[in-house]
C-alpha positions as CSV (number, residue, x, y, z in Angstrom):
1,M,-62.6,115.8,109.1
2,T,-63.2,113.8,112.3
3,A,-64.1,110.2,111.8
4,L,-67.7,109.3,112.8
5,T,-68.1,107.1,115.9
6,K,-70.5,104.2,116.2
7,N,-72.9,106.4,118.0
8,D,-72.7,109.1,115.3
9,K,-73.6,106.6,112.6
10,A,-76.4,104.9,114.6
11,W,-78.0,108.2,115.5
12,Q,-77.7,109.5,111.9
13,E,-79.6,106.3,110.8
14,L,-82.4,107.0,113.4
15,F,-82.6,110.7,112.5
16,D,-83.0,109.8,108.8
17,K,-85.5,107.0,109.4
18,Y,-87.8,108.8,111.8
19,R,-87.3,112.4,110.4
20,I,-86.4,113.5,113.9
21,L,-85.1,117.0,112.9
22,E,-88.4,117.7,111.2
23,A,-90.4,116.5,114.2
24,I,-88.4,118.7,116.6
25,Q,-88.8,121.7,114.3
26,Y,-92.6,121.2,114.3
27,S,-93.2,120.3,118.0
28,G,-90.0,121.2,119.8
29,R,-89.1,117.7,120.9
30,F,-89.1,114.1,119.8
31,E,-89.8,111.1,122.1
32,I,-88.1,107.9,121.3
33,E,-88.4,104.4,122.9
34,A,-85.4,102.5,124.1
35,G,-86.6,99.6,121.9
36,T,-86.4,101.8,118.8
37,I,-82.9,102.8,119.7
38,N,-82.0,99.2,120.3
39,T,-82.7,98.4,116.6
40,V,-79.5,100.1,115.6
41,R,-77.4,100.0,118.8
42,E,-77.9,99.4,122.5
43,A,-79.8,102.2,124.1
44,R,-77.5,102.2,127.2
45,L,-74.6,103.1,124.8
46,M,-76.6,105.6,122.8
47,A,-78.3,107.8,125.3
48,K,-75.8,108.6,128.1
49,F,-73.5,111.4,127.4
50,D,-71.8,112.8,130.6
51,H,-70.3,115.8,128.8
52,F,-71.3,117.9,125.8
53,V,-68.3,116.8,123.8
54,N,-69.5,113.2,124.0
55,L,-72.8,114.0,122.1
56,P,-73.2,112.5,118.7
57,Q,-72.3,114.8,115.8
58,I,-75.8,115.3,114.6
59,F,-76.8,116.4,118.2
60,K,-74.0,118.9,118.4
61,E,-74.7,120.3,114.9
62,N,-78.3,121.0,115.8
63,R,-77.9,122.0,119.5
64,L,-79.8,118.9,120.7
65,T,-79.5,116.9,123.9
66,I,-81.3,113.8,125.2
67,L,-82.9,113.2,128.6
68,P,-84.6,110.0,130.0
69,V,-88.3,110.4,130.9
70,S,-88.9,106.7,132.0
71,R,-87.0,103.4,132.0
72,S,-87.9,102.9,128.4
73,K,-88.3,106.3,126.8
74,Y,-86.2,109.4,126.1
75,V,-86.9,112.9,124.9
76,I,-84.7,114.8,122.4
77,G,-84.8,118.6,122.2
78,K,-82.9,121.8,122.3
79,F,-82.3,121.5,126.1
80,E,-79.7,123.3,128.1
81,S,-78.6,120.1,129.7
82,Y,-75.0,120.8,130.7
83,L,-73.3,123.1,133.2
84,S,-69.7,124.4,132.6
85,V,-67.2,123.9,135.4
86,T,-64.4,126.3,136.3
87,Y,-61.7,125.3,138.7
88,D,-61.1,128.4,140.8
89,D,-57.8,129.0,142.6
90,V,-59.2,128.1,146.1
91,A,-57.2,127.3,149.2
92,T,-56.2,123.6,149.3
93,G,-56.5,121.5,152.4
94,M,-54.6,118.3,153.1
95,I,-56.5,115.2,153.9
96,S,-56.0,111.6,155.0
97,P,-58.2,108.9,156.4
98,P,-57.6,107.4,159.9
99,R,-54.1,105.8,160.1
100,F,-55.5,102.4,160.8
101,I,-57.2,102.2,157.4
102,E,-55.1,99.8,155.2
103,S,-57.6,98.7,152.5
104,I,-57.5,102.1,150.7
105,T,-54.3,103.9,150.0
106,Y,-53.8,107.3,148.5
107,N,-51.5,106.1,145.7
108,N,-54.2,103.8,144.2
109,L,-57.3,106.0,143.9
110,Y,-57.8,105.3,140.2
111,S,-61.5,104.5,140.3
112,E,-64.4,106.8,141.2
113,S,-65.7,104.6,144.0
114,L,-62.2,104.3,145.7
115,A,-61.7,108.1,145.4
116,L,-65.1,108.7,146.9
117,H,-64.6,106.2,149.7
118,Y,-61.2,107.9,150.5
119,A,-62.8,111.3,150.6
120,Y,-65.5,110.1,153.0
121,L,-63.1,108.4,155.3
122,A,-61.0,111.6,155.3
123,G,-63.9,113.6,156.6
124,I,-64.7,115.7,153.6
125,M,-68.5,115.0,153.7
126,D,-68.5,116.1,157.3
127,D,-66.8,119.3,156.2
128,I,-69.5,119.9,153.6
129,A,-72.4,119.2,156.0
130,G,-70.8,120.9,159.0
131,E,-71.6,117.8,161.1
132,P,-71.0,114.0,161.1
133,T,-72.3,112.2,158.1
134,Y,-73.0,108.6,157.3
135,L,-72.9,106.7,154.0
136,T,-76.5,105.5,153.5
137,V,-77.2,104.9,149.8
138,S,-75.5,104.5,146.4
139,G,-76.1,102.9,143.1
140,R,-79.1,102.8,140.7
141,M,-82.6,103.6,141.8
142,S,-86.0,104.8,140.4
143,S,-86.5,108.5,140.2
144,N,-90.3,108.4,141.0
145,K,-92.6,110.7,139.2
146,F,-92.1,114.4,138.9
147,D,-92.5,117.4,136.5
148,F,-89.9,120.0,135.7
149,K,-88.9,122.7,133.3
150,V,-85.7,122.9,131.3
151,R,-84.3,125.9,129.4
152,N,-84.4,125.8,125.6
153,V,-81.0,126.9,124.2
154,E,-82.6,128.8,121.3
155,T,-85.8,130.4,122.6
156,R,-84.4,130.8,126.2
157,Q,-88.0,129.8,127.3
158,F,-88.7,126.7,129.5
159,D,-89.9,123.5,128.1
160,P,-92.0,121.2,130.4
161,I,-90.9,117.6,130.9
162,R,-92.6,114.8,132.9
163,V,-90.5,112.0,134.3
164,D,-92.2,108.7,135.2
165,N,-89.8,106.4,137.2
166,S,-86.7,106.9,135.1
167,Q,-83.6,105.3,136.3
168,C,-81.1,107.5,138.2
169,E,-77.8,106.7,140.0
170,I,-76.0,108.1,143.0
171,D,-72.3,107.6,143.4
172,G,-72.7,108.3,147.1
173,G,-75.4,109.5,149.5
174,Y,-74.4,110.8,152.9
175,E,-76.8,111.7,155.6
176,S,-76.3,113.9,158.6
177,K,-78.7,115.1,161.3
178,N,-79.8,118.0,159.2
179,S,-78.9,117.3,155.6
180,F,-78.4,114.7,152.9
181,I,-75.5,115.0,150.5
182,I,-75.8,113.6,146.9
183,V,-72.5,113.1,145.1
184,E,-71.7,112.6,141.5
185,A,-68.0,111.7,141.1
186,K,-65.6,111.7,138.2
187,N,-61.9,110.6,138.3
188,Y,-60.7,113.1,135.8
189,T,-60.8,116.9,135.2
190,V,-63.9,118.1,133.5
191,E,-65.1,121.2,131.6
192,D,-68.8,120.5,132.1
193,F,-71.1,117.9,133.4
194,L,-74.7,116.7,132.8
195,I,-77.0,118.4,135.3
196,R,-79.4,115.5,135.2
197,Q,-76.9,113.4,137.1
198,L,-77.5,115.6,140.1
199,Y,-81.1,116.9,139.4
200,Y,-82.9,113.6,139.1
201,P,-81.5,112.2,142.4
202,Y,-82.1,115.6,144.0
203,R,-85.8,115.5,143.0
204,L,-86.1,111.9,144.2
205,W,-84.7,112.6,147.7
206,D,-86.2,116.1,148.0
207,G,-89.6,114.4,147.7
208,K,-88.7,111.8,150.3
209,L,-86.8,113.6,153.1
210,K,-87.5,116.7,155.2
211,K,-83.8,117.5,155.4
212,T,-81.8,119.9,153.2
213,I,-80.6,118.1,150.1
214,I,-77.0,119.1,149.1
215,P,-76.1,118.3,145.5
216,V,-72.3,117.9,145.1
217,F,-70.1,117.3,142.0
218,M,-66.7,115.8,142.8
219,T,-63.6,115.3,140.6
220,Y,-60.4,113.5,141.5
221,S,-57.6,114.4,139.3
222,N,-53.8,114.6,139.6
223,D,-54.0,113.6,143.3
224,C,-56.4,116.5,144.1
225,F,-60.1,116.4,145.1
226,S,-62.3,119.2,143.9
227,F,-65.8,119.5,145.3
228,F,-68.4,121.8,143.8
229,I,-71.3,122.3,146.2
230,F,-74.6,123.3,144.5
231,C,-78.2,124.1,145.3
232,F,-81.3,124.3,143.1
233,D,-83.1,127.7,143.6
234,R,-86.4,126.2,142.4
235,N,-86.9,122.5,142.7
236,D,-89.0,122.3,139.5
237,E,-86.4,124.1,137.4
238,Y,-83.6,122.0,136.0
239,N,-81.4,125.1,135.2
240,S,-81.8,126.8,138.6
241,I,-78.6,125.0,139.7
242,K,-76.3,127.5,141.5
243,L,-72.7,127.0,142.8
244,V,-72.6,127.6,146.5
245,K,-68.9,127.1,147.1
246,Q,-65.9,125.1,145.9
247,L,-63.5,123.1,148.0
248,K,-60.2,121.6,147.1
249,Y,-58.1,118.9,148.9
250,A,-54.8,117.3,148.2
251,V,-53.7,113.8,149.3
252,A,-50.0,114.6,148.8
253,P,-48.0,113.8,152.0
254,D,-44.7,115.2,150.6
255,K,-44.3,118.6,149.0
256,I,-42.2,118.9,145.8
257,E,-39.7,121.6,145.9
258,L,-37.6,123.3,143.2
259,R,-34.5,121.5,144.3
260,D,-36.3,118.2,143.6
261,I,-37.0,119.3,140.0
262,I,-33.4,120.5,139.6
263,S,-32.1,117.1,140.9
264,V,-34.2,115.3,138.3
265,F,-32.9,117.7,135.6
266,H,-29.3,117.0,136.5
267,N,-29.8,113.3,136.5
268,A,-31.9,113.0,133.3
269,K,-30.4,111.0,130.4
270,I,-31.6,112.2,127.0
271,K,-32.8,109.3,124.8
272,A,-33.1,109.1,121.0
273,E,-36.4,110.5,119.8
274,P,-39.0,107.8,119.2
275,A,-40.5,107.4,115.7
276,I,-43.7,108.9,117.0
277,P,-45.2,112.3,116.3
278,F,-44.2,115.1,118.7
279,P,-46.9,115.7,121.2
280,Q,-49.8,118.1,120.5
281,A,-51.7,118.0,123.8
282,D,-51.5,121.2,125.8
283,R,-52.8,120.0,129.2
284,F,-50.4,117.6,130.8
285,E,-52.9,117.1,133.7
286,R,-55.1,115.3,131.1
287,V,-52.3,113.0,130.1
288,I,-52.1,112.0,133.8
289,D,-55.9,111.6,133.9
290,L,-55.6,109.2,130.9
291,L,-52.9,107.2,132.7
292,G,-55.2,106.9,135.7
293,L,-58.1,105.7,133.6
294,L,-55.9,103.0,132.1
295,Y,-54.5,101.9,135.5
296,G,-57.4,99.6,136.1
297,N,-58.3,98.4,132.6
298,E,-57.2,98.6,129.0
299,L,-59.7,100.7,127.1
300,T,-60.7,101.0,123.4
301,K,-60.3,104.3,121.6
302,N,-64.1,104.4,121.1
303,F,-64.7,103.9,124.8
304,I,-62.3,106.7,125.8
305,T,-63.9,109.1,123.3
306,Q,-67.5,108.3,124.4
307,N,-67.1,108.1,128.1
308,Y,-64.6,110.7,129.1
309,Q,-64.2,114.4,128.2
310,F,-62.4,113.8,124.9
311,D,-63.6,114.1,121.4
312,A,-62.1,111.7,118.8
313,R,-59.3,114.1,117.9
314,Q,-58.3,114.8,121.5
315,T,-58.3,111.0,122.2
316,D,-55.7,110.8,119.4
317,Y,-53.7,113.7,120.7
318,Y,-53.5,112.6,124.3
319,T,-53.0,108.9,123.7
320,N,-50.2,109.8,121.2
321,A,-48.6,112.0,123.8
322,A,-48.5,109.2,126.4
323,I,-47.2,106.8,123.8
324,Y,-44.4,109.3,123.0
325,L,-43.4,109.3,126.7
326,G,-43.4,105.5,126.8
327,L,-46.3,105.3,129.2
328,I,-49.0,103.6,127.2
329,R,-49.1,101.2,124.3
330,K,-51.5,101.0,121.4
331,Y,-52.6,97.9,119.6
332,R,-55.3,96.8,117.2
333,G,-57.7,94.1,118.3
334,A,-60.1,92.2,116.0
335,T,-62.3,95.2,115.4
336,E,-61.1,98.1,117.6
337,I,-58.0,100.0,118.7
338,F,-57.0,99.4,122.3
339,Y,-54.7,101.2,124.8
340,S,-53.1,99.9,127.9
341,L,-50.3,101.1,130.3
342,T,-46.8,100.0,129.6
343,D,-44.8,98.4,132.4
344,Q,-43.1,101.7,133.0
345,G,-46.5,103.5,133.0
346,R,-48.0,101.1,135.5
347,R,-44.9,101.3,137.8
348,I,-44.9,105.1,137.8
349,M,-48.7,105.4,138.5
350,G,-48.3,103.0,141.5
351,L,-45.7,105.3,143.2
352,D,-46.4,107.7,146.0
353,F,-47.2,111.3,145.1
354,K,-43.7,112.8,145.1
355,N,-42.0,110.0,143.3
356,K,-44.8,109.6,140.8
357,Y,-44.7,113.2,139.6
358,L,-40.9,113.4,139.7
359,S,-40.8,110.2,137.6
360,L,-43.2,111.9,135.1
361,V,-40.9,114.9,135.0
362,N,-38.0,112.6,134.2
363,C,-40.0,111.0,131.3
364,L,-40.3,114.5,129.8
365,L,-36.7,115.4,130.3
366,E,-35.5,112.3,128.5
367,H,-36.5,114.2,125.4
368,E,-34.1,116.8,124.1
369,V,-36.5,119.7,123.5
370,F,-38.0,119.5,127.0
371,Y,-34.6,119.2,128.6
372,K,-33.3,122.3,126.7
373,V,-36.3,124.4,127.5
374,L,-36.2,123.6,131.2
375,G,-32.5,124.3,131.2
376,R,-33.2,127.7,129.7
377,Y,-35.7,128.3,132.5
378,F,-33.1,127.7,135.1
379,V,-30.7,130.1,133.4
380,V,-33.1,133.1,133.0
381,S,-35.6,132.3,135.8
382,S,-38.6,132.5,133.6
383,I,-40.2,130.1,131.1
384,P,-39.1,130.9,127.5
385,D,-41.9,132.2,125.2
386,K,-43.2,130.3,122.3
387,Q,-40.8,131.9,119.8
388,D,-37.8,130.9,121.9
389,I,-39.1,127.4,122.3
390,A,-39.7,127.2,118.5
391,D,-36.1,128.2,118.0
392,I,-34.9,125.5,120.4
393,M,-37.1,123.0,118.5
394,R,-35.6,124.0,115.2
395,S,-32.1,123.2,116.6
396,S,-33.2,119.8,117.9
397,Y,-34.2,116.6,116.1
398,I,-37.9,116.1,116.0
399,Y,-39.3,113.0,114.3
400,G,-41.3,113.8,111.2
401,V,-40.9,117.6,111.6
402,S,-38.3,119.5,109.6
403,A,-36.8,122.8,110.8
404,D,-38.7,124.8,108.1
405,S,-42.1,123.4,109.1
406,H,-43.0,126.7,110.8
407,H,-46.7,126.2,111.4
408,T,-46.2,122.7,112.8
409,I,-43.4,123.8,115.1
410,E,-45.4,126.8,116.4
411,R,-48.3,124.5,117.3
412,R,-46.0,122.0,119.1
413,A,-44.2,124.9,120.9
414,Q,-47.5,125.6,122.7
415,T,-47.5,122.0,124.1
416,V,-43.8,122.4,125.2
417,L,-44.7,125.7,126.9
418,S,-47.6,124.1,128.7
419,W,-45.7,121.0,129.8
420,I,-42.8,123.0,131.2
421,A,-45.3,125.3,133.0
422,W,-46.7,122.1,134.6
423,I,-43.3,121.0,135.8
424,I,-42.6,124.4,137.4
425,G,-46.1,124.5,138.9
426,L,-45.5,121.2,140.8
427,Q,-43.9,123.4,143.5
428,N,-47.3,124.8,144.3
429,V,-49.2,121.5,144.7
């Protein structure tokens, strides 16, 4: 059973005290003041969930979400608040800002603001607008007053909501002659996002400007920008958001070729296995995202779980995977568990694109199983299947896993398969 977070416990207390589930069953919603939330934990920590997975357990169990309706009040209901994101296989462009720019470099884009500035300087906003754009606004602002409808996840009908000067935030607002682009940015890969982060700013500026408002969701992950350009078919309908197109850009100046990977393979030196559980984290791209998040600051386990697209179990899986590779360290503070980059992790994440990813490949190949499986790939020209990988694992030393631990080895074989596929796929970046 997954351990309860601070938010889980605090919201459970509020639900019990104010009989919130009964109120929602009777009237379809429950309004709660920020002051009431503050009696158990700070409202700013209790009412902002960028992804569905971040929601408190009692919300997820009862298909509930929470939306702000003013600077001091929230409404809880069965609202369809999130939109799933699919990264399509679209053509990738190459970008770079003007050569004279020295204050932002492509190998240090580990904050959302830096990544967004880089994209703007490289001309991506001009691409989206189809004409020159200018950064005009960013940060927190009042939403003004407006009414809207949001879909109920159970009845599929629309519930009315009135917003009265709620706070909203824009990571970047870019104006051109004919349009105004609103950008919500994340510096990691996502599976969904909170529509409110685009809808509230959209309603604010749609009421102020005569120009076309273009809502954009951007992610920067693994040295690639992905831009999702949306529109709202009906400005009073929260769930009328529609994807118009998707754009992808890479900042890599040097292409990785198969011969580069082969060179790393031939020069790899296998180390003794660490006394750390073998990884169970299928998406190596998310390991890299985690390293990027830690590049600027050490973070607590609770903060990672509540602010990025990880649940508590995934936080354990992906942090343990990075610890296994020697890239992050874990330590216990006075009250919480902290993670930070090791010296090796910081050095690698500060390298240019090609050397960074080849160094990460080397980190994998220092472990016997990954070295053997990639070696098999070079022999047969295809990635071994899970059963072949499981056989290789049984013939290798794995800390804490015996050769007859069939179920454990099968689960870990999927991680090996995914990580080797990531290595081979670097040729396509």
